[in-house]
C-alpha positions as CSV (number, residue, x, y, z in Angstrom):
1,X,26.4,18.9,-20.3
2,X,26.3,22.6,-21.0
3,X,28.8,24.8,-19.2
4,X,27.4,27.5,-16.9
5,X,27.1,28.5,-13.3
6,X,24.9,26.6,-11.0
7,X,22.3,29.0,-9.7
8,X,20.0,26.9,-7.6
9,X,19.3,23.3,-6.7
10,X,15.6,22.5,-7.1
11,X,15.4,18.9,-6.1
12,X,17.8,16.5,-4.4
13,X,17.7,12.7,-4.4
14,X,15.0,12.5,-1.8
15,X,13.0,15.2,-3.6
16,X,13.1,13.3,-6.9
17,X,12.1,10.1,-5.1
18,X,9.1,11.8,-3.4
19,X,8.1,13.4,-6.6
20,X,8.1,10.1,-8.5
21,X,6.1,8.5,-5.7
22,X,3.4,11.2,-5.9
23,X,3.2,11.0,-9.7
24,X,2.9,7.2,-9.5
25,X,-0.1,7.7,-7.3
26,X,-1.6,10.3,-9.7
27,X,-1.1,7.9,-12.7
28,X,-2.9,5.1,-10.8
29,X,-5.7,7.3,-9.7
30,X,-6.3,9.1,-13.0
31,X,-6.4,5.7,-14.9
32,X,-8.3,3.9,-12.2
33,X,-5.5,1.4,-11.8
34,X,-2.8,0.4,-14.3
35,X,-4.4,-2.5,-16.2
36,X,-3.9,-0.9,-19.6
37,X,-1.1,1.5,-18.8
38,X,2.4,1.4,-20.2
39,X,5.3,3.8,-19.7
40,X,7.6,4.9,-22.5
41,X,10.7,6.9,-21.6
42,X,12.0,9.5,-24.1
43,X,15.8,8.9,-24.6
44,X,17.9,9.9,-22.5
45,X,16.8,10.9,-19.1
46,X,13.1,9.9,-19.6
47,X,14.2,6.2,-19.7
48,X,15.5,5.9,-16.2
49,X,12.6,8.1,-14.9
50,X,10.1,5.7,-16.6
51,X,11.9,2.7,-15.0
52,X,11.8,4.3,-11.6
53,X,8.1,5.2,-12.0
54,X,7.4,1.6,-13.0
55,X,9.1,0.4,-9.8
56,X,7.0,2.9,-7.7
57,X,3.8,1.7,-9.3
58,X,4.7,-1.9,-8.7
59,X,5.4,-1.1,-5.0
60,X,2.0,0.6,-4.7
61,X,-0.2,-1.6,-6.9
62,X,1.7,-4.9,-6.9
63,X,1.4,-4.8,-10.7
64,X,4.2,-4.5,-13.3
65,X,3.6,-2.0,-16.0
66,X,5.5,-2.4,-19.3
67,X,8.3,0.1,-20.0
68,X,9.7,1.1,-23.4
69,X,12.4,3.3,-24.7
70,X,11.7,5.9,-27.5
71,X,14.4,7.5,-29.6
72,X,13.0,10.6,-31.3
73,X,16.1,11.7,-33.2
74,X,14.6,11.3,-36.6
75,X,11.3,12.9,-35.6
76,X,12.8,16.2,-34.4
77,X,11.9,19.3,-36.4
78,X,15.4,20.8,-35.7
79,X,17.3,17.7,-37.0
80,X,19.2,19.7,-39.7
81,X,20.5,22.2,-37.1
82,X,21.7,19.5,-34.7
83,X,24.3,17.8,-36.7
84,X,25.2,16.6,-40.2
85,X,25.3,13.0,-38.9
86,X,22.7,12.7,-36.1
87,X,23.2,9.8,-33.7
88,X,20.2,7.5,-33.9
89,X,19.7,5.2,-30.9
90,X,17.4,2.3,-30.4
91,X,13.7,2.5,-29.9
92,X,12.7,-0.5,-27.8
93,X,9.0,-1.0,-27.2
94,X,8.6,-4.8,-26.7
95,X,4.8,-4.7,-26.3
96,X,1.8,-3.7,-28.4
97,X,0.7,-0.1,-27.8
98,X,-2.6,-0.7,-29.4
99,X,-5.5,0.3,-27.1
100,X,-3.1,1.0,-24.3
101,X,-2.8,4.2,-22.3
102,X,0.8,5.3,-22.9
103,X,2.5,7.6,-20.5
104,X,5.3,9.3,-22.2
105,X,8.0,10.2,-19.7
106,X,10.6,13.0,-20.0
107,X,12.8,15.0,-17.8
108,X,12.0,18.6,-18.8
109,X,9.1,20.2,-20.7
110,X,10.3,23.4,-22.4
111,X,9.1,24.3,-25.9
112,X,6.9,21.2,-26.4
113,X,8.8,20.1,-29.5
114,X,10.3,17.0,-27.9
115,X,6.9,15.9,-26.8
116,X,5.4,16.5,-30.3
117,X,8.3,14.4,-31.8
118,X,7.7,11.7,-29.3
119,X,4.0,11.5,-30.1
120,X,4.8,11.2,-33.8
121,X,7.3,8.4,-33.1
122,X,4.9,6.6,-30.8
123,X,2.0,6.7,-33.3
124,X,4.3,5.1,-35.9
125,X,4.3,2.1,-33.6
126,X,0.5,1.7,-33.4
127,X,-2.6,3.4,-32.2
128,X,-2.8,3.8,-28.4
129,X,-6.1,4.5,-26.7
130,X,-4.6,7.6,-25.2
131,X,-1.2,9.3,-24.7
132,X,-0.4,11.1,-21.5
133,X,2.7,13.1,-20.7
134,X,4.7,13.0,-17.5
135,X,7.6,15.4,-16.9
136,X,9.8,15.9,-13.9
137,X,10.1,19.6,-14.6
138,X,7.9,22.0,-16.6
139,X,9.9,25.2,-17.2
140,X,7.4,27.0,-19.4
141,X,8.3,28.8,-22.7
142,X,6.0,26.6,-24.8
143,X,6.1,27.0,-28.6
144,X,3.5,24.4,-29.2
145,X,0.1,23.8,-27.5
146,X,1.3,20.9,-25.4
147,X,0.9,20.4,-21.6
148,X,1.8,17.6,-19.3
149,X,-0.7,15.5,-17.5
150,X,1.7,14.8,-14.6
151,X,4.3,17.4,-13.5
152,X,6.8,16.9,-10.8
153,X,7.7,20.6,-10.5
154,X,6.5,23.8,-12.3
155,X,9.5,25.9,-12.6
156,X,9.2,29.3,-14.3
157,X,12.6,30.1,-15.8
158,X,14.2,32.8,-18.0
159,X,15.5,31.8,-21.4
160,X,19.1,32.5,-20.1
161,X,18.6,29.6,-17.7
162,X,18.9,25.9,-18.3
163,X,17.3,23.2,-16.2
164,X,19.5,20.2,-15.8
165,X,18.1,16.9,-14.5
166,X,21.0,14.8,-13.3
167,X,20.2,11.1,-12.7
168,X,22.4,8.4,-11.2
169,X,22.0,6.1,-14.2
170,X,23.6,8.7,-16.5
171,X,25.2,11.4,-14.4
172,X,26.2,9.5,-11.2
173,X,24.0,11.8,-9.0
174,X,20.3,12.6,-8.5
175,X,19.7,16.4,-8.6
176,X,17.7,19.0,-10.5
177,X,19.5,22.3,-10.8
178,X,19.1,25.6,-12.6
179,X,22.2,26.7,-14.5
180,X,22.8,30.3,-15.5
181,X,24.3,30.3,-18.9
182,X,26.9,32.9,-20.2
183,X,25.5,35.3,-22.9
């Protein structure tokens, strides 16, 4: 995680749970059920969010929705600036995405470049009927014409701030905070 000073907590554990429950209802309503819906989490924090969302949908609808994991490392347009040896992780989508409504799940929507890379990676796996985007936090500052279909929290930020989503599965706590970064 980046070093900086914690400025503000936006969501706590209960807030994240309530937000995911609301979004689960929105996904069910928009798609008139979940018959052809699958969730694909963008590595890292999108994966546990997708799994939690699938659990909420099952609690509400009594139906299991497939969940996959998408690694977008090789699809990033900033790959050469990240590292000489980028770490590639596994993409695991054990179901056909053909003719399915795929909900891409990520933690923070910022420039839109991660979402674009995820769509490219997903389309390499097949031709879904539709791709929808769910993010826990939309912080603005878009560089590409991308918007989320499901947003947990719209959070206007300055470029000096960083939104950190911390999840138990990765960070041993559930919180969303704004960090102020040193110049």
